[in-house]
DRENVO-704394 format. One line per 10 residues: for each residue x, y, z of C-alpha. Coordinates in pm, whole numbers, plus 50000, padded with zeros to 5 digits. Example, Ala and Ser with C-alpha at 12.3 -4.5 7.8 and 13.67 -1.06 7.14 Angstrom:
% DRENVO-704394
51230 49550 50780  51367 49894 50714
% end
This chain:
% DRENVO-704394
12001 82009 92064  12241 82211 91846  11951 82319 91623  11803 82499 91926  12093 82749 91916  11968 83089 91801  12188 83348 91972  12531 83392 92125  12401 83325 92478  12299 82969 92395
12500 82667 92507  12696 82492 92231  12584 82136 92305  12843 81873 92208  12980 81522 92245  13261 81524 92506  13514 81238 92507  13550 81081 92853  13928 81138 92855  13853 81512 92869
13770 81477 93240  14018 81500 93529  13988 81497 93908  13669 81288 93903  13508 81258 94249  13176 81098 94342  12941 81342 94519  12608 81156 94541  12417 80858 94403  12093 80663 94398
11977 80349 94215  11944 80532 93883  12231 80782 93872  12566 80870 94023  12684 81231 94024  13053 81320 94005  13247 81645 94023  13516 81673 93754  13738 81916 93564  13673 81944 93190
14013 82008 93030  13905 82194 92716  13595 82338 92880  13268 82453 92722  13247 82659 92404  13110 83008 92446  13040 83237 92152  13081 83613 92166  12883 83640 91842  12704 83348 91687
12678 83335 91311  12575 82973 91285  12783 82657 91299  12876 82384 91061  12858 82033 91209  13095 81785 91045  13018 81524 91308  12897 81514 91669  13236 81613 91807  13342 81880 91559
13179 82222 91584  13317 82514 91384  13189 82833 91535  13311 83179 91444  13422 83411 91725  13403 83132 91981  13639 83039 92261  13669 82762 92516  13687 82812 92891  13953 82557 92978
13966 82353 93300  13612 82436 93403  13461 82245 93695  13154 82048 93583  12910 81789 93717  12888 81446 93555  12548 81278 93591  12610 80911 93509  12291 80726 93405  12312 80365 93524
12258 80090 93265  12192 80345 92992  12404 80195 92713  12088 80051 92551  11848 80327 92658  11898 80599 92399  11537 80722 92427  11578 80766 92803  11905 80954 92747  11746 81187 92492
11442 81258 92711  11667 81338 93008  11882 81572 92797  11579 81760 92663  11475 81861 93016  11770 82097 93059  11822 82456 92954  12024 82539 92643  12089 82895 92760  12348 83028 93002
12173 83149 93315  12070 83053 93668  11915 82716 93592  12098 82381 93556  12276 82380 93218  12361 82083 92999  12691 82121 92811  12680 81787 92637  12692 81409 92657  12977 81169 92726
13017 80796 92788  13215 80595 93038  13432 80355 92829  13442 80098 93110  13069 80067 93181  12930 80218 92857  12694 80424 93073  12602 80759 92921  12683 81078 93110  12509 81417 93114
12773 81690 93151  12629 81982 93351  12747 82314 93489  12917 82341 93828  12595 82456 93997  12501 82090 94025  12815 82028 94233  12712 82299 94478  12369 82155 94555  12264 81824 94704
12035 81668 94445  12015 81298 94542  11828 81157 94840  11845 80788 94753  11471 80780 94678  11400 80789 94304  11061 80960 94342  11209 81233 94562  11513 81276 94336  11293 81322 94028
11093 81579 94222  11411 81767 94323  11527 81776 93961  11187 81906 93850  11200 82184 94110  11554 82281 94004  11447 82301 93640  11184 82563 93737  11462 82814 93812  11458 83103 93565
11611 83391 93760  11929 83434 93965  11710 83545 94255  11515 83217 94253  11580 82964 94529  11797 82663 94443  11582 82376 94569  11786 82082 94702  11809 81770 94915  11928 81874 95262
12078 81600 95484  11922 81595 95832  12264 81635 95998  12272 81986 95849  12021 82099 96114  12091 82196 96473  11913 82384 96751  11588 82209 96654  11283 82329 96854  10917 82237 96815
10708 82550 96745  10374 82406 96632  10176 82090 96576  09874 82017 96357  09673 81710 96273  09916 81587 96008  10241 81778 96059  10477 81903 96328  10672 82225 96267  11016 82298 96411
11253 82591 96393  11617 82503 96330  11949 82636 96206  12074 82517 95868  12453 82490 95908  12559 82545 95546  12260 82760 95464  12090 82860 95143  12278 82886 94815  12246 83248 94697
12377 83433 94392  12627 83714 94454  12570 83960 94169  12903 84136 94229  13117 83820 94232  12885 83648 93980  12897 83322 94176  12670 83122 94405  12767 83124 94773  12609 82978 95085
12475 83190 95368  12549 82974 95677  12347 82932 95997  12018 83042 95846  11712 82994 96069  11455 82786 95882  11131 82597 95948  11108 82219 95927  10761 82085 95849  10769 81715 95941
10506 81515 95750  10355 81249 95976  10358 80893 95837  10529 81002 95515  10777 80716 95489  10614 80598 95164  10585 80939 95003  10412 80949 94664  10425 81152 94345  10070 81271 94413
10172 81423 94744  10493 81576 94608  10288 81743 94336  10117 81936 94615  10454 82042 94760  10537 82206 94424  10292 82482 94505  10531 82634 94756  10731 82906 94584  11098 82936 94482
11032 83300 94387  11156 83525 94668  10910 83805 94586  10608 83576 94608  10333 83593 94872  10345 83211 94877  10583 83076 95142  10932 82999 95005  11054 82640 95004  11427 82561 95031
11434 82185 94995  11340 81849 95137  11499 81629 95404  11429 81313 95604  11446 81224 95972  11688 80925 95986  11516 80781 96294  11149 80795 96189  11215 80803 95809  10948 81074 95785
11007 81336 95517  11055 81701 95602  10979 82011 95396  11238 82285 95460  11072 82627 95449  11137 82994 95508  11100 83077 95877  10814 83313 95959  10963 83479 96265  10644 83665 96362
10419 83357 96369  10079 83299 96211  09793 83546 96179  09606 83407 96478  09905 83432 96713  10014 83771 96580  09673 83935 96626  09633 83793 96977  09966 83955 97071  09923 84283 96884
09551 84353 96873  09587 84678 97068  09801 84822 96786  09610 84660 96500  09432 84965 96358  09213 84963 96048  09490 85075 95814  09698 84781 95933  09398 84546 95900  09350 84646 95536
09723 84622 95468  09720 84265 95601  09417 84172 95390  09579 84331 95084  09886 84108 95135  09670 83799 95188  09457 83859 94880  09771 83907 94669  09885 83560 94773  09545 83404 94706
09532 83580 94367  09869 83425 94283  09718 83082 94355  09396 83139 94160  09579 83281 93858  09741 82939 93820  09391 82782 93815  09464 82626 94153  09287 82623 94489  09435 82637 94838
09204 82373 94994  09281 82462 95358  09272 82841 95388  09260 82967 95747  09450 83193 95990  09702 82923 96083  09828 82912 95723  09887 83288 95698  10236 83368 95824  10408 83693 95923
10765 83727 95796  10819 84075 95945  10636 84356 96120  10355 84545 95949  10524 84876 96033  10812 84783 95803  10565 84836 95513  10728 84561 95316  10461 84456 95068  10567 84094 95116
10555 84072 95495  10293 83796 95478  10318 83454 95315  10053 83189 95257  10156 82839 95360  10032 82487 95283  09891 82569 94938  09727 82246 94824  09902 82060 95106  09612 81921 95305
09525 81594 95470  09728 81284 95545  10029 81184 95337  09939 80883 95125  09560 80905 95179  09406 80926 94832  09039 80906 94936  08875 81193 94741  08570 81174 94970  08770 81289 95273
08710 81646 95388  08996 81822 95567  09017 82167 95720  08927 82397 96008  08551 82365 96035  08449 82736 96053  08660 82809 95744  08520 82527 95527  08252 82628 95276  07906 82468 95321
07912 82301 94978  08241 82130 95070  08091 82006 95398  07809 81860 95188  08059 81662 94981  08099 81887 94677  08439 81945 94517  08663 82217 94655  08673 82517 94419  08818 82868 94410
08480 82988 94541  08545 82779 94855  08872 82970 94904  08672 83295 94878  08438 83167 95152  08743 83106 95372  08870 83457 95296  08537 83595 95420  08597 83422 95753  08951 83564 95762
08797 83911 95708  08577 83847 96013  08877 83750 96226  09077 84054 96111  08786 84289 96188  08695 84151 96531  09005 83971 96661  08771 83677 96726  08780 83342 96552  08448 83256 96382
08229 83034 96601  08473 83057 96892  08196 83014 97151  08062 82672 97047  08183 82317 96992  08309 82238 96643  08096 81929 96592  07809 81801 96374  07578 82071 96517  07806 82343 96379
07835 82178 96037  07455 82169 96022  07431 82537 96124  07688 82640 95860  07498 82452 95590  07172 82619 95703  07331 82962 95651  07428 83053 96008  07726 83292 96011  07917 83487 96279
07747 83812 96378  07906 84152 96318  07752 84499 96300  07848 84860 96246  08042 85040 96382  08265 84742 96473  08337 84725 96100  08238 84960 95815  07923 84868 95619  08123 84846 95293
08353 84593 95460  08066 84390 95610  07888 84378 95272  08195 84233 95100  08252 83984 95381  07893 83858 95361  07918 83821 94983  08230 83609 95033  08054 83371 95271  07728 83347 95072
07581 82995 95087  07567 82979 94707  07922 82966 94564  07793 83121 94239  07701 83438 94430  08048 83488 94575  08282 83741 94411  08590 83611 94234  08944 83683 94347  08985 83985 94119
08665 84150 94241  08769 84095 94604  09117 84228 94531  08980 84546 94369  08751 84619 94664  09015 84551 94932  09259 84779 94745  08990 85047 94716  08918 85024 95092  09289 85052 95168
09334 85361 94949  09030 85525 95110  09126 85447 95470  09350 85752 95513  09687 85600 95424  09932 85890 95384  10071 85795 95044  09730 85752 94874  09476 86012 94766  09141 85921 94921
08925 85766 94649  08592 85765 94835  08518 86006 95122  08213 85810 95240  08424 85494 95276  08694 85699 95451  08435 85816 95706  08313 85459 95765  08667 85345 95847  08725 85643 96077
08415 85549 96278  08528 85186 96292  08870 85298 96418  08711 85509 96692  08504 85206 96798  08817 84988 96800  09006 85226 97030  08713 85236 97272  08677 84857 97295  09025 84711 97355
08900 84503 97648  08667 84293 97431  08956 84091 97287  09063 83981 97636  08707 83872 97715  08698 83675 97389  09020 83488 97466  08878 83376 97800  08551 83260 97639  08683 83025 97367
08494 82695 97385  08701 82395 97490  08587 82204 97178  08655 82488 96933  08943 82350 96724  09142 82572 96488  09388 82320 96346  09321 82124 96029  09171 81776 96074  08949 81515 95908
08589 81644 95920  08399 81344 95779  08288 81221 96126  08086 81546 96155  07934 81549 95805  07761 81208 95795  07397 81229 95675  07436 81608 95651  07240 81633 95325  06949 81434 95474
06939 81654 95786  06927 81976 95583  06620 81869 95381
% end
């Protein structure tokens, strides 16, 4: 660990005698570890300039221009039954940063003389967060999320006890989850750049996504949860932590609260004011989020209007007013059957309905359907039952109808390319992004020079049509079929023998 040191900002990793610790208090524990808060008498070594160090033995570091920060509060992570598990100790130690910064830092190793258990000595940040749930799988996941932190603006992911929540209200329910709004009493841990310390922002309104039947949560499912973002500037919905309902034992994902609702609800409430500049701004935000997913060589798997959330009003012109939720988080917790197809039927690509693997091209198909909804204010296939007849129609190439001047021809052409029956004919995320950006810049937005006058004219005509046809959205809302379902569910009952029927 000491050989990793290459500049004065690196941690001087060392052996720390146990008698160096005072005021030791247990803060949390599970079957593998117990975490204590303590005061380190001598404190960590910090170098103003690092010229190299001579190591006489593991406890004796001679470093020029160095000083110790005495009586520093630290966290002691005691590894149970580790006296004969040196490899485990070393592997745990290697996970941590050796640089001063926002992420969990490892100052060194110690050993309890009474139990002979080894101890990882960490910075005080680990005393400020709740990192142990009592479930080893969940605790490993929390540690992994915390080790992803690389900026002071990143979210400190943590275990959040259920009694931290009050004013809990149900705001939505899907096939596999129930979503609540709530107040988090202590609130999120945030870095104050002036004070140079982490402080909590109490009584923050958050969203609780309760995972049905998740009592036996698995690593496979938690790997999907990782795709939520701890980066505040991301177009992927921010995740704050994980909790558990003490009555049902179901696990809960604690998320940023989208106060303006999902895309479907927002458009239904604001369609009268949803002009073409706003439509393109929304699509530009959405495609930025999807591009973030595809750049990581990932797929969303369940991309539809219910998973696109408004954090603020469009008029605020905050480029991050939309977040994508449920990235990779589809289906039932614990169900590992790869043959199961989940989603909102009109948004699922035909090849997926036929049993093929979900790919990035399938996300592009879903984006084409989102383009249709944004243009018309109508959900695709709103006027028919979402059953085996619709799956057959989709696989035969039937698509929602839309014509000029309801939408510009350039827009319709892109939308139809996105929902092409052959995934190889669909544009990739970067091609879609370039075209949506080009449309936006040519739509008459004040702070852009028009790039294409013909496209500008197409959008002007579409805007005139929109203003003249406000009443159509009300007629649509009254005509939605009773068996048109726009929440994610298992679709296999409607795809049996589909390939035989298409032939």
